[in-house]
N, C-alpha and C positions, 0 to 999 in steps of 0.2 A: 518267656515266663508265662505260666498258665494264668489266665484271667481269673481273679477271685470271684467275679460276678457270674460269668457264663461258662467258665472253665475251658474257654477256647485257647488253644496253643497256637500262636501266630507263627507262620512260616518265615524263614529269613527273607528279608526284602519285601514282605507283605505290606509294611507300613513305614512311613517316614517318621512318625511320632511314636517313639518307643515308650512313652508314658501313658498311652491310651490303648485300649483293646480295639483292634480293627473291626471286630464283629459287633460288639455292643456299645462301643465308644465311651466306656467308663474309664475314668482315670484310675490307674492301678493303686496309687498311693492313697487315694480317697476311699476306695473300696476296702483296701487292707486296713486302714485306720478305723473304718466303721465296723468291720468284722472283729478287729482287735478289741474295741470297746465292748462289743457283745460277748466276746470270748472271755475277757477279764472277769466279767460278772459270773460266768458259768464254769469255766474250766481253765486252770492255770497252764496245763500242758499245751492245750490248743493255743493259748495266748503266746506261749514261748515259740511255738512253731510259726505263728503269724509274725512275730517280731523278727525271727530269722528270715522269713520270706521277704519281709519289707526291707531288711538290711541288704539281702542279696539283690533285690531289685534296685536299690539305690547304688550299690557297687556296680551293677551291670550298666546302669544309666551313665555313671561317671566314666566307665571304661569306653562306652560307645561314643561319648562326647570327646574323649581323648583321641579315639581313632579318627573321628571326623576332623579334628583339628590338626592331626599329624600330617606332615607333607610327604614323608618318606613312604615308599610302597613296601608292604610287607613281603618278606622273602618267602618264596614257595618252599614247602617242605618236600624234600626229595630224598628217597632212600639211597643207601650207599650202593645198592645193586644198579640202580638207574644211573647214578653218577659214574660208576665204572663202565656201564654199557655205552654211555654217551661218548666217552673218550675225547677224541679230537673234535667232535661235533658239538661244540659249546653253544652254538646258536639254535640247535635243534630243540623242538618241544618234545619232551619225553611222553610216551604213551605206554601205559602199563595195563595189560589185560589180566584181570584177576580171575574172572570166571566167564565161561562161555556156555550158555545153556541152549540146547537145541534138541528137539525131539527126534526120534529115529527116522521117521518118514521125511521130515524136512532135510535131514542130513543126506539121505539117499537121493532125494530130488536135487539137492545142491551138487552132489557128486556127479549125477547124470548130466546136469547142465554144464558143469566144469569140463567133463570129458567131451561133450559136443563142442564146446567153445575152443577146445584145444586142437580140433581137427584142422582148421586152417593153418595153425602154426606148424603142425606136423607135415602138412603138404609143402609149406615153404622150406622147411628143413630138408625134406626129401629132394625137392628140386635143386636146392643148393648143393647137396651131396652128389646128385647126378651130374650137375654142371662141372663141379670140381673133378669128379671122376672122368668125365669126357675129356676135359682139358689135360689132366695129368696122364690119362691113358693115351691120348694123342701124342703127348710129348715122348712117352716111353716107346711108342711104336716107331718113332723116327730113328731111334738109336739102334 
């Protein structure tokens, strides 16, 4: 909730006390009540908006208290594509890449490094094929 005093929007996990602003340490309900009294004298529409904000804050506070008191862990939200992709790997943690941003020169540099890193693997594969060829060629020469 945005602080009615300094208009700071706290990040999740920024504070343990959800009834106070972590920046200016003002109680939300007291500041809203004070602004409500001032608004009732000047503007009815602003007063209605403040009443709604106060009610929303109270509902949010009750919901947070219920979450703190509940013992069951919330189930993670997983899309059906991820569920299908996991299949028999029920214990695996799903990882979904939504977007991968890389500029052109970084991509070229990555591809150069990848090709250099693949050289030892290619040498090993070539040696293995030579060894297999020598062994099988030697067996066919005996026949």
